[in-house]
Phi, psi and omega in degrees: 000138182293157179259119182293155173279112184267125181237113177259113181297152191299313183274111186219161169071197183300134172278173181303316183298321179290313179301318181298315182297314180298315181298319181298319181287316180296321176299321180293320178300322183274354181272112183292344182273353180264130184297137178245155001284165176263131178257135179248125183275092183083185180287136181300309173219171179276084180198108185297332179293322177293321176303313181294322177300312183294321177298323179293340177265014177070023171280130182266116181269123178262116183264157180152179182255325184257108183301323183300313180281335178298332179298335181294340181270007182241131182299146175302146177080006181280169171271126185236138177249127172269132185291169181295342180286342177092161176222162180282169178296330177301317180293318179298317181296320180294320178298322178293321179296331179272011177057039181273148172272118190260130170245103186262106181263015181310130178302134180305326178293319179292319178301319178296320178300312181298322179296318178297316179297316180300318179294316181292325183291349177292323185232003180218160167277152183234124175262121184255121178268117180183168177295131188306316185258013177286141181307323181292320179294318180297316179295320179297319181297328183279354180294320183199153176285001177261008176259129181239134178276128183299135178231110184298334181278347181208075184295322181288126176241122189304324186272355182288137176280103186296337182270352185213073186232128174252147179245122177246170181204158179300137186297342184260007180286147178282153181293335175296313180296317181298313182298313181295315182293320178297320177297322177295318179297321181295334178292333179262323181235083185301334183270002181295144176230149187262146176261127179281109185220012180291135182287151186295330179299311179299313182298315182297318183288327176290319181295319182291332173292314179299329183281358177303324182298336180280352180281348179053047181293138179261140179087201184274148183229134175241128176256121179253116177259123181257125179181165176288137183294343178273353183279118178296321180301312180294320179300317180293325176296319178295317179299321178293317179300325181291340181273346184287128185291151175060033176209159174251161182224144174231147178238113185227155173257326185229153179296335180293345179280350183271136169272093188297329178297315180290320181301321183289352178280348180277149177283326183229135175236119182254129179255132176224155176217156172286181185276355178220053187284152173300000000 
């Protein structure tokens, strides 16, 4: 059987924000001066293996969709971890009111996004493109009552100021989705303008996938995207890989999901990963 040409794209594995978040929690677990148990507000990152690791270290994961109300399930004065996806200022203020010791692992790129939205919401309405129940979207909505979550089934929102509208988006969205959705918004709100806020990690990994066509690969090509199925970033990379001409794409979390006999029939195998892969 022939040996495929294996191509591992340069940008792989945990991004800075994910590594930083994991390190912050493990450091807290090992710090005897930090009150235990440690409570984690939602999943730290989208990686079930990391969830299991933290649980094995006696970190208590609080599940739910609304971070603000999830705090009610944690005793006052506890140690609380905010996930890398970020939380709104409302959540931070409530945690302070409950006298909690806060470990904020919010990704710096996401924090920058929230600051931009907060600044724009002072004098403009903000349309946020993102998954409705994603922690980043929920946090963005809680920044201001002038932030609206984009709904493809109902783009027109009665209270939006059509003459003064900014468009923001989830840091893990693909540029294809952003471009298409922004064009849809412009059909309803022609004066809308977009805020450039995509994190460089997302942009770099999307660009290197697009650049596969420049490699002039001969024969058949399979692109394998490795990531947690709950990860929006990984999902968008897979969707992008699926659009690349003259190639097939797979989205897997574990090597056991691969049919290795079939995989070996390809001339070229390209590996890509999301920023928090198993």
